[in-house]
Steps between C-alpha positions, in 0.01 A plus 500: 500500500357728768613259776849481347529880493393524863754235600774676300421834665499334841840340430644832384375672815665235716828539313487876536435477870767238558757721326373817673435666161244781499342657194419861577398771253625286214844446657635175638694527829691226669515528878721283714311515826673467834424208721151543647640581841578821685758509774390720790732614779392710796790736563344756733228516763273647231658428161534206265746413223364328190720348231474256213715338233639716221247556224598478134265678260597519135277799439551765769147637471369315800477630851553263790268592786508392863172547681451515878157390621373541856276211609253561781263209542349444157575854384797585279635848442776597259730729696799519263580430138851576375687466172824336601667472158814670635519343842452161659327598822248732656411580853191637664410611848279218623301428812596216730257213534320586174516246217628618164535325168756561225441433134697576184365547152586645158331809363484593133366844410321517834334161469593203716600207278670250732500413870754334716315176573570509874393759748701520821320598819688616805440689823764710670594353837426707809804685633552460876794740527802624307859604571774645289864396459768746384864411433811721470305814592799728514488477121775545239848382601740784572220753553379605843124544469491695826226277632280255313571471124286773347317295233390263778411791729272625219296182551428568866155640423422185300595296807309724742178484301516129415187345659670188636865579583570460872880530516821486299841330512824653370728217387838660552736769381274763647781759533812544290709544813387410851529817707272713716439757226382243241278311744345829618414575137341157461292549814379841381390352165321210672287746692329562168368145504193406702615134517769346723824385332731217599872484409694199377852642482746490212876537484482878474284517811685259726841666524410636847275241670495685833353808330218291351421320825491831694255647251287208388557211740603140411619452145281194450147452627164341436130576522171330415230658287173331400635155583808561285855499643743777399875453554712812449855361484849644473707346220801721589601344837663206315506658252282292268498221760233488768650330801532509876234691693311599186477138386371400845252786479363360173473149642310632799260700284431195285412291804133573430540524120204276427269758659576747223352530153791695348853569618667811358881532534683824420872536435719734295717252314369235264620239747382211281777569243756225552758289320371178348143626480297630209497843666875552445406661167374800702848579631568766235143631490481645853608843625835379636682178585707666772445324835311208346597149606393266222576206728276625781292294737171581330440167326626271775362686806245770413296363212437161669330684789233630264479234227203274546312710752125517472530877461597667173840667542607815315857632511529866400838663417590853391846488342378580147393803300817685392575546131709184460274277714167333447196706597327198655524127546254220577522125546274246668521136592300288746400733787789746450514815288800729436419862414730800453467854370655841546582846373806704407503591131368198315233619252263248662587591861207423722357409835250225572153495647402163642124446522407216733161366393263226606649286223864581426748786482476761229839669460511828309809670358460875530716693252689804632530634146138439400600281207364169377710209624652252256288229658153530634556317828788460743460127449642548150828638640619146546805287414358424158445863400783695664723455193244708307555802726764742371725633774784748516857373542540367856717680753621273776810677627607558859570860395142540392377388841730748670374783280128433537 
């Protein structure tokens, strides 16, 4: 009889464990645990994003805790423990090159009752250098910011004191109207930055090419930094098409493409939007369609120059960020990545910081309004998710372009 009782108790315990039922203080709770796996994303040079599947708890008296552990040799030190019942991520300032582990567990009345069965260990990659990318920096359509858009200008100290930023790139629509007064105001504002800035011009900037050339030199250029190639292009000469001398310039620069680790290309327009491609859906989600050629030479002449190279290729565009446009976009295939962001009235208006590490890029979206973005990473602002982003009614009128 004793053996039978022991076996029965053992069977009951197994059933309870299999069904995740816990008997605590005389009450039975059923917990549907998430999959024993945490998804970790590094989204800054010193921060991580941790998420997991949605948790369903019939009795809401449990806390769900995420614990950050620093591992140094054989020593472990708890450096953070947070109740994340109301959010699906946390971030901490972490050191590069130090291994951390992440573990989730349930707490009931201060006592740990269940662990995620898998602990993820990860070390932040070492940042080699960073640069920032800012699109549509004159700001809100129809409003002359009298220099750099003020919410972005308020982030200059953040840029100046960033430990890794070496330079920046403005991806077009830098001034509302291209004249001496507006460019003087831009130059005065840029004196507040302790980093050099490169310009990839937009349609608002390129109405007087001779003025730009006299002030800033050629409207497309290149440079090499840390074995990475940077191409600052002009998508307005076509417009939207990149042909003639500029196309020959690109071909010449790519003559030694296999010597580079990364190739960064900067334009104003989202030049990859084209008829008969999956990107056509973006047509009504950009700042303006005026001047776009959706049958441009991008896919038959430009993209083949980069596709299949040994280097990773990143196209950055800046024609986003107004109230009726997306705040950001990301897509990646093979060795090519398309990235866009901007500012100008969208609640999620932003600029990007690109951290080049010894492993991969870490691309941060920096909010100008200090709000939490809808998605945690720019990678989530993709073709699959853009329908989930609520936008204002689009304005794509010639009159609007004349006004702003």
